[in-house]
C-alpha positions as CSV (number, residue, x, y, z in Angstrom):
1,M,46.9,53.6,-65.2
2,T,48.6,56.6,-63.5
3,I,51.1,58.7,-65.4
4,T,53.1,61.6,-64.0
5,V,55.7,63.7,-65.8
6,H,58.5,65.3,-63.8
7,T,60.8,68.0,-65.2
8,A,63.7,69.9,-63.7
9,G,66.8,71.6,-65.1
10,A,68.3,68.2,-66.0
11,V,67.8,64.5,-65.5
12,F,70.7,62.2,-64.5
13,D,70.0,58.7,-65.7
14,G,72.9,57.0,-64.0
15,A,75.5,57.9,-66.6
16,R,74.5,61.2,-68.3
17,L,73.1,64.5,-67.3
18,L,70.3,65.2,-69.8
19,A,69.3,68.8,-70.1
20,D,65.7,69.8,-70.8
21,H,64.4,66.3,-70.3
22,A,61.4,64.8,-68.6
23,L,61.0,61.8,-66.4
24,V,57.8,59.9,-67.2
25,V,56.5,57.7,-64.5
26,E,53.7,55.2,-65.0
27,D,52.3,53.1,-62.2
28,G,55.4,53.4,-60.1
29,A,57.9,52.6,-62.8
30,V,60.0,54.7,-65.2
31,A,58.2,54.7,-68.5
32,A,60.5,57.0,-70.4
33,L,63.1,59.7,-70.4
34,L,62.1,62.2,-73.1
35,P,63.1,65.7,-74.4
36,R,60.8,68.1,-72.6
37,G,59.4,69.2,-75.9
38,E,58.0,65.7,-76.6
39,V,55.8,65.6,-73.5
40,T,52.4,67.2,-72.9
41,D,51.5,69.2,-69.9
42,V,49.1,66.5,-68.6
43,A,50.1,65.5,-65.0
44,L,53.2,67.6,-65.4
45,Q,55.2,68.4,-62.3
46,D,57.8,71.1,-63.0
47,H,60.4,71.2,-60.2
48,G,62.2,74.2,-61.6
49,P,66.0,74.3,-61.6
50,G,68.0,71.4,-60.2
51,V,68.5,67.8,-61.1
52,L,66.3,64.7,-61.0
53,A,68.5,61.6,-60.2
54,P,68.2,58.0,-59.2
55,G,67.7,57.3,-55.5
56,F,71.0,57.0,-53.7
57,V,72.5,53.6,-53.1
58,D,74.4,53.5,-49.8
59,L,76.5,50.4,-49.0
60,Q,77.5,51.4,-45.4
61,V,74.7,52.3,-43.0
62,N,75.2,51.5,-39.4
63,G,72.1,53.2,-38.1
64,G,69.5,55.9,-38.5
65,G,66.4,57.3,-37.1
66,G,67.9,57.3,-33.6
67,V,68.8,53.6,-33.5
68,M,71.9,51.5,-34.2
69,F,71.7,48.1,-36.0
70,N,74.2,46.6,-33.5
71,D,72.0,47.6,-30.5
72,A,69.0,45.7,-31.8
73,P,69.5,43.6,-34.9
74,T,65.8,43.1,-35.6
75,L,63.3,43.5,-38.4
76,E,61.8,46.6,-36.7
77,T,65.2,48.2,-36.4
78,L,65.8,47.7,-40.1
79,R,62.4,49.2,-41.0
80,R,63.3,52.3,-38.9
81,I,66.7,52.7,-40.4
82,A,65.5,52.2,-44.0
83,S,62.7,54.7,-43.4
84,A,65.1,57.3,-42.0
85,H,67.5,57.0,-45.0
86,A,64.7,57.1,-47.5
87,R,63.9,60.5,-46.2
88,L,67.5,61.4,-46.8
89,G,67.4,60.2,-50.4
90,S,69.0,56.8,-50.0
91,T,66.3,54.5,-51.4
92,A,68.5,51.4,-51.3
93,I,70.9,50.6,-48.4
94,L,73.0,47.9,-47.0
95,P,72.4,47.9,-43.2
96,T,75.8,47.4,-41.6
97,L,76.7,45.5,-38.5
98,I,80.1,46.4,-37.1
99,T,82.3,44.0,-35.2
100,D,80.2,42.1,-32.7
101,T,79.7,38.6,-31.1
102,P,78.9,35.5,-33.2
103,E,75.4,35.5,-31.6
104,R,74.7,39.1,-32.6
105,T,76.1,38.5,-36.1
106,A,73.7,35.6,-36.5
107,Q,70.8,37.8,-35.3
108,A,71.7,40.5,-37.8
109,I,71.8,37.9,-40.7
110,A,68.4,36.6,-39.6
111,A,66.9,40.1,-39.5
112,A,68.2,41.0,-42.9
113,V,66.9,37.7,-44.4
114,Q,63.5,38.4,-42.9
115,A,63.5,42.0,-44.1
116,V,64.2,40.9,-47.7
117,A,61.6,38.2,-47.5
118,E,59.0,40.6,-46.3
119,G,59.9,43.2,-48.9
120,V,61.0,46.0,-46.5
121,A,61.6,48.9,-48.9
122,G,65.2,49.9,-49.2
123,I,66.9,46.9,-47.7
124,A,69.1,45.7,-50.5
125,G,71.0,43.1,-48.5
126,L,73.5,43.2,-45.6
127,H,77.0,44.5,-44.9
128,L,79.0,42.8,-42.1
129,E,82.0,45.1,-41.2
130,G,84.1,42.7,-39.1
131,P,84.8,41.0,-36.8
132,H,87.7,39.6,-38.9
133,L,89.7,42.8,-38.9
134,S,93.1,44.1,-37.6
135,R,93.3,45.2,-34.0
136,A,96.0,47.6,-35.1
137,R,93.5,49.4,-37.2
138,H,90.3,48.9,-35.1
139,G,89.1,52.5,-35.2
140,A,85.7,52.6,-33.4
141,H,85.4,48.8,-33.4
142,D,85.8,47.0,-30.1
143,P,89.3,45.4,-30.3
144,A,88.2,42.7,-27.8
145,L,85.8,41.3,-30.4
146,I,88.1,41.3,-33.3
147,R,89.4,37.8,-34.3
148,P,90.7,35.7,-37.2
149,M,88.2,33.9,-39.4
150,V,87.6,30.2,-38.7
151,E,85.7,27.5,-40.5
152,E,82.5,28.1,-38.5
153,D,82.6,31.7,-39.7
154,V,83.0,30.7,-43.3
155,Q,80.1,28.4,-43.1
156,L,77.9,31.1,-41.5
157,L,78.8,33.5,-44.3
158,L,78.2,31.0,-47.1
159,A,74.8,30.2,-45.7
160,A,73.9,33.9,-45.4
161,A,75.1,34.5,-49.0
162,A,72.7,31.8,-50.2
163,R,69.7,33.6,-48.5
164,L,70.4,37.2,-49.2
165,P,70.4,39.1,-52.5
166,V,73.6,40.9,-51.4
167,L,76.1,40.1,-48.7
168,K,79.1,42.4,-48.4
169,V,81.8,41.5,-45.9
170,T,84.6,43.8,-44.8
171,L,87.7,41.9,-43.6
172,A,91.4,42.4,-43.1
173,P,93.8,40.2,-45.1
174,E,95.9,39.5,-42.0
175,S,92.9,37.9,-40.3
176,V,91.5,35.9,-43.3
177,A,93.4,33.5,-45.5
178,P,93.3,33.9,-49.3
179,A,91.7,30.4,-49.6
180,Q,88.8,31.7,-47.3
181,I,88.4,34.8,-49.4
182,A,88.3,32.7,-52.5
183,R,85.5,30.5,-51.1
184,L,83.4,33.6,-50.1
185,A,83.9,35.2,-53.4
186,A,82.9,32.1,-55.3
187,A,79.7,32.1,-53.3
188,G,78.9,35.6,-54.4
189,V,80.0,37.4,-51.3
190,V,81.2,41.0,-52.0
191,V,84.6,40.8,-50.2
192,S,85.8,44.3,-49.1
193,L,89.2,45.0,-47.5
194,G,89.3,47.4,-44.6
195,H,90.4,48.0,-41.0
196,S,93.7,46.5,-42.1
197,D,97.4,47.2,-41.5
198,A,98.4,44.8,-44.3
199,G,101.1,45.6,-46.7
200,F,100.7,45.9,-50.5
201,A,101.7,42.3,-51.3
202,E,99.3,40.9,-48.8
203,C,96.5,43.1,-50.1
204,M,97.1,42.1,-53.7
205,A,97.0,38.4,-52.7
206,A,93.5,39.1,-51.3
207,V,92.6,40.7,-54.6
208,A,93.9,37.7,-56.5
209,A,91.7,35.5,-54.3
210,G,88.6,37.5,-55.1
211,A,88.4,40.7,-53.0
212,R,86.7,43.4,-55.0
213,C,86.2,46.4,-52.7
214,V,87.9,48.6,-50.1
215,T,85.9,50.0,-47.2
216,H,86.1,53.7,-46.5
217,L,89.3,54.4,-48.4
218,F,92.1,56.1,-46.4
219,N,90.4,55.5,-43.0
220,A,91.5,52.7,-40.6
221,M,94.1,51.2,-43.0
222,S,97.8,51.1,-44.0
223,Q,98.6,54.3,-45.8
224,L,100.5,55.0,-49.1
225,G,104.2,55.3,-48.5
226,S,107.3,55.6,-50.6
227,R,108.5,52.0,-49.9
228,E,105.2,50.4,-48.8
229,P,102.1,51.3,-50.7
230,G,99.8,49.7,-48.2
231,L,96.1,49.1,-48.6
232,V,95.6,52.7,-49.9
233,G,98.1,52.0,-52.6
234,A,96.5,48.7,-53.5
235,A,93.1,50.3,-53.7
236,L,94.3,53.0,-56.1
237,A,96.5,50.7,-58.2
238,A,94.4,47.6,-58.5
239,G,91.7,47.9,-61.3
240,E,89.9,45.0,-59.8
241,L,89.1,47.0,-56.7
242,S,86.3,49.6,-56.2
243,A,86.5,51.7,-53.0
244,G,84.1,53.6,-50.8
245,L,84.8,57.2,-49.7
246,I,83.3,59.1,-46.7
247,A,83.2,62.5,-48.4
248,D,82.4,64.7,-45.4
249,A,85.7,66.7,-45.6
250,I,86.5,65.4,-42.1
251,H,87.4,61.7,-42.7
252,V,89.2,62.6,-45.9
253,H,90.6,66.0,-46.9
254,P,89.0,67.4,-50.1
255,A,92.5,67.6,-51.7
256,T,93.0,63.9,-50.9
257,L,89.6,63.1,-52.5
258,A,90.7,65.0,-55.6
259,L,94.0,63.1,-55.8
260,A,92.1,59.7,-55.4
261,L,89.8,60.6,-58.3
262,R,92.8,61.2,-60.5
263,A,94.8,58.2,-59.3
264,K,92.3,55.4,-59.3
265,A,93.0,52.7,-61.8
266,G,90.0,51.2,-63.6
267,P,87.7,49.5,-64.3
268,G,87.1,49.6,-60.5
269,K,85.7,52.9,-59.4
270,L,85.3,55.1,-56.3
271,Y,81.8,55.4,-54.7
272,L,80.3,57.3,-51.9
273,V,79.1,56.0,-48.5
274,T,77.8,57.8,-45.5
275,D,78.9,55.4,-42.8
276,A,75.9,56.8,-41.1
277,M,75.1,56.1,-37.4
278,A,72.0,56.5,-35.3
279,T,72.0,60.3,-35.7
280,A,71.0,60.1,-39.4
281,G,67.6,61.4,-39.9
282,S,67.3,62.4,-36.2
283,D,68.1,65.3,-33.9
284,I,69.8,63.3,-31.1
285,D,73.2,64.5,-30.0
286,S,74.6,61.3,-28.6
287,F,74.1,57.6,-28.5
288,T,75.9,54.5,-27.3
289,L,78.1,52.0,-29.3
290,D,79.1,48.8,-27.5
291,G,78.4,50.6,-24.2
292,R,80.6,53.6,-25.2
293,E,79.1,57.1,-25.7
294,V,79.4,58.6,-29.1
295,R,79.0,62.4,-29.2
296,R,77.7,64.5,-32.1
297,H,79.3,67.9,-32.5
298,D,80.0,70.2,-35.5
299,G,79.4,67.5,-38.0
300,R,81.6,64.9,-36.2
301,L,80.8,61.7,-34.3
302,T,83.5,60.8,-31.8
303,L,84.2,58.6,-28.9
304,A,85.3,60.2,-25.6
305,D,89.0,59.9,-26.7
306,G,88.3,61.7,-30.0
307,T,88.2,58.7,-32.3
308,L,85.9,59.1,-35.2
309,A,82.9,56.8,-34.8
310,G,81.1,56.7,-38.1
311,A,80.0,59.9,-39.8
312,D,77.3,62.6,-39.3
313,L,76.8,62.7,-43.1
314,E,74.0,62.6,-45.6
315,M,74.6,61.6,-49.2
316,A,73.6,64.9,-50.7
317,R,76.2,66.6,-48.5
318,A,78.8,64.1,-49.8
319,L,77.8,65.1,-53.4
320,Q,78.4,68.8,-52.4
321,V,81.8,68.0,-51.1
322,M,82.9,66.0,-54.1
323,I,81.7,68.6,-56.6
324,E,82.4,71.9,-54.8
325,Q,85.5,71.0,-52.8
326,A,87.1,68.0,-54.6
327,G,86.4,69.2,-58.1
328,A,84.5,66.1,-59.3
329,A,82.4,66.5,-62.5
330,P,78.7,66.4,-61.5
331,E,78.1,63.3,-63.6
332,S,80.9,61.5,-61.9
333,A,79.8,62.5,-58.4
334,L,76.2,61.6,-59.1
335,A,77.3,58.2,-60.4
336,M,79.4,57.6,-57.3
337,A,76.2,57.9,-55.2
338,T,74.0,55.8,-57.5
339,A,75.1,53.7,-60.4
340,V,78.6,52.8,-59.2
341,P,77.6,51.3,-55.8
342,A,74.7,49.5,-57.5
343,Q,77.2,47.9,-59.9
344,V,79.6,47.1,-57.1
345,I,77.0,44.9,-55.4
346,G,75.8,43.4,-58.7
347,A,72.5,45.3,-58.6
348,G,73.1,47.6,-61.6
349,D,70.2,46.0,-63.4
350,R,67.7,47.3,-60.8
351,L,69.3,50.1,-58.8
352,G,71.1,53.3,-59.4
353,H,69.6,54.1,-62.8
354,L,66.6,55.8,-64.3
355,A,65.6,53.7,-67.3
356,P,62.3,52.3,-68.7
357,G,61.0,49.5,-66.6
358,R,63.0,50.4,-63.5
359,T,61.2,51.2,-60.3
360,A,60.8,55.0,-60.1
361,D,62.9,55.7,-57.0
362,F,64.4,59.1,-57.5
363,V,65.5,62.3,-55.9
364,L,65.4,66.0,-56.6
365,L,68.5,68.0,-56.0
366,G,68.7,71.8,-55.9
367,K,71.2,74.0,-57.7
368,G,73.5,73.7,-54.7
369,W,73.1,69.9,-54.7
370,E,70.9,70.1,-51.6
371,L,68.1,67.4,-51.3
372,R,64.7,68.9,-52.2
373,G,62.6,65.8,-52.7
374,V,62.5,62.0,-52.7
375,W,60.1,59.6,-54.5
376,R,59.8,55.9,-54.0
377,A,58.0,53.8,-56.6
378,G,56.8,57.2,-58.1
379,M,55.2,58.3,-54.8
380,P,56.7,61.3,-52.8
381,V,58.4,60.3,-49.5
382,D,57.2,62.4,-46.6
383,R,60.5,63.9,-45.3
384,G,58.9,65.1,-42.1
């Protein structure tokens, strides 16, 4: 039996910031959260000021460690991406394949199934972002590969959902019929609306059919207008929907982030994603996406024409933006990176919280919300 006691300025358990508390870890699992006065100094690790929090849960990860999932959808790629993001504090991720060919999509599904079967740490499932999107809102996706959903696609996704703990699919309502959405949702697929130019009524029809998320709110979608609320309006007005945010102060202005926090109808909530690319956890300054060069400069990732291509973002930085620039309460911002995304994918019983019996995946954040340490199953992660 190995017991370690961790203390800091506060412990965030997934819902509350608990001042003067200790996190007790026994054999890789959380044993207790106790007032600091109730623990002994045996095996005590005092981390000083700052916050201990659950490991981050990131539902949109396109790459990391210098590689992109689209380039090589293999088990080895997933190991490398998961390892890179663990060093950045995200101990659970959904590797994300953006719009690609049917053959490459099938390879990605097979790789994710194999990673889950072999217990690759950090792989919580799979996110397929496309190809059933809107060409009018393709963003960095290759418009030549975007297409409507057909029966063969439905069957592929239903089979994948049966083999994966989580399958999230981003689609546009104008490319997928409500009946198709209903079949996916009934099979447990987390249906997310994104890269769409659909109007409010069409988006709400998708919600009625079972869509429950919106992918990177405000980006690559129909905007909120006086006469047409668009997908942005549906995301904020529909309590059934939760929505991801790329909080890098580039994809979305901090004032817009603050407005979204105030406007979002519940019980659906906003959560943070990095939309990370190959640059995450690496020092590379460029990479290729579908044969196109993506350049890294001043916190941005862009194609040659200036189109944003994912984000050069770490989750701790997203927390800083939400708290320091968008005015979010620390508890709310921390939940947006942990408990909320875990709940969105139906994994709230095992991810995003620090509670007795849960795996001891946690991070240490400094007073300025910078990442200072990561632990997986109670063991420190070498951050290189």
